N, C-alpha and C positions, 0 to 999 in steps of 0.2 A: 404505434408500432415502430415507426422510423426512428424515434428518439431512443427506444430500447435497443435497436440495432446499433446506434451510435454508442450507447453505453457498453455493450458487449465488445465492440471493436476497441473501445477505450480500455477496457479491462485486459484485453489481449495485449495491447501496447504496453500497459502498465506491467503485465506479467513478464514481458520481454525485458523491461527495465530492471525488474527484480532479478531475473536470470543473469543479465549482464553484470549487475552489482555483485552477485554471488560469485560469478566467474572471475571477476577482477581481484577478489580476495583482499580488498581494501576496506571492507565494511559495507553493510547494506543500509538502506534507508531505515529509519526507526520502526516503521510499521512491520518490516520484515526481519528485524533484528532478533526478536524472540523466536519466531519459527525457524530461522536459519540456525540459531544456536542449538535449539532442541533437536533439530534434524541431524546434527553432527554426532550426537551421542545416544540416539535412540534409533529403532528400526523405522521410524516414521519419516516420511518425506517432508520437505518444506511446505508442500501443498497441503498435506494432511494436517500439519500443525497449524497452518494458516486457517483452515476450516474450523478446527477445534477452538482456536483463539477467537474467531469471529462469533462462534456459537456462544462462548462465554460472555463476550461483549453484548450480544443480543439479550442474553438472560439478565445481565446487569442493567441494561436499559429498562427492562420490564420491572425489575426490583426498584429502580430509582423512580420511575414515573408512575408505577402502579396503575391506578385507574385512568391516568392521563395518557397511558401508552396507547398509541394508535395501531390497531392490528395490521393496517396496510404496511407498516414498517417490517413485518415479518418477511417481506419480499427480500430483505437483506440476507435471509438464510439461503435461498437458492443462488443468490448472487455470490455468497461466500463460497459455496460449493463450486460454482463455475470458476471463480477466481483462483481457488485452490488447485483445481485440476489444470487450469490454463498455466499456472505457475510451474507445475511439474512438467507440463508439456514443453514449455519454453526452456526450462533447465535442461531437459533432454535434447532439445534442438541445438542449444548452444554448447553442448558438452565438449565438442571438438575444437572450440575456440581456444587458442593458446597465446601466451605472452612470454617474452624473453627478458624483459627488464621492467624496472619500476615505471618508466614513462609509458610503456605500453599498458601496464596495469591501470594507470590513470586514464588513459584514452578509453579503455573498456569501461571503467567506472563512470566516466563523464557521459558516455553514451547511455549507460544505464540510468543515470540521473535525468538526462534529457528525455528518455523514453517514459520514465515514471511521471515527469512533469507534463508531457503531452497527454498521457493517459488520464492524469488527474484533471487537467483542463477539459478534456473531452467528456469526462464523466460529469463535470460541473455544467458544461454547456448543454448536455443532453436533457437537463431539467427533469430527471426521472426520480431518482432516489439517491441516498448516500450509502456508502459501505458502513459496516458495523463500527469501525473505528470512529468515523465522523459522527455516526449516530449516537455513540456513547458520549462523545464530547458535547453534542447538542443536548442530550438528556441532562447532563450535569449542569450545563448552562441554564436550562429551563428551570431548574429547581434552586439554583444558587444566584442567578442573575450575573454570573461571571461572563466576561467577554469571550467569544469563541476563540479568538486568536490566542488569548492567554491560556485557555483551557487546552487548546491543541498543543501548545508548547509544553505544558505540564505533562500531557499525555505522551507525547513523543519522548520526552526525557525519561519518563517513568518506564516506558517500554525498553529503552536502551539500558537503564539501570537494572531492570529485571533480567534482561538478556545477559549482561555482564555477571550478575550475581549467580544466575543459574549455571552458566558455563564454568564459573570459578568453583562452584560447589561440586559439580559432577565431573569436571575434567581438569580442574586446577589451573586452567589458563583461559584467557578471554577469547571467545569465538565470535567472529562476524562484526565486531565493533572496533573500528579503526578510524583513520583520518577521513576515509570515504563516507563514513556515517555522519561526521560533522559537516562535510561538504554537502551531503544530501539534505541535512536539516536546514542549511542556509539556502541552497540553490533550488530545491524542488519548488518551494513556495514562490520564490522570486521568478523562476522561469514560467511557472503556471500562470502567474498574473500577467506576464508579458504575452503569453500565447493565448490568453483567454479571448481577446477581441478578434484576432484572426481566425481562430477556430470557430467562434460564434458566427462569423460571416460565412465560413465554409458550410457549417451545419445548416444555417438558414437557407442557403442555396440548395443544399442537398434535399432538405425537407420540401422546399418549394418545387424542386424538379420532380421528386417522387410523387408529390401530390398532383 
């Protein structure tokens, strides 16, 4: 129960990271690039599209793994719903944050990247389950023997390419993919690895204290 609490808090922090990235207008992290793009030209919120995308990724996991799919992984569905609504909540909370120049945009963007990294590290240290994006990558790795790092890179790049293609098709200009997206691709993983051990110690103390 304690580890699930840590996971939910991590998703909340991650959602704030997404909201800050959206607010900075320098491009979101790859996993949010498609939802952010679609939300700009449809009546759906970024949280709505996030939930839809995660549902598709869960269905793809089932199709890929077939009989090897573990039903316990369906826990990704309620987590996707929670993550989607938390993202919309955080976008609403940060709506009044403003910037006046490019440097301030970068400050907001880097805060977003740091928060996403903390959220990712917290989710990993919770040792509960993974979100649908990572679950999809793990499913592909299981049937192809591809290394997770390589698959995750292909997945992230694919999401960015899809976001660019969709926004160009429907709006004739690129939405939500800029230099901040590249920074997120480089820094989120790096910062997550740096934060992993400190967060692991904090989590162990928290679990031990609660117990």
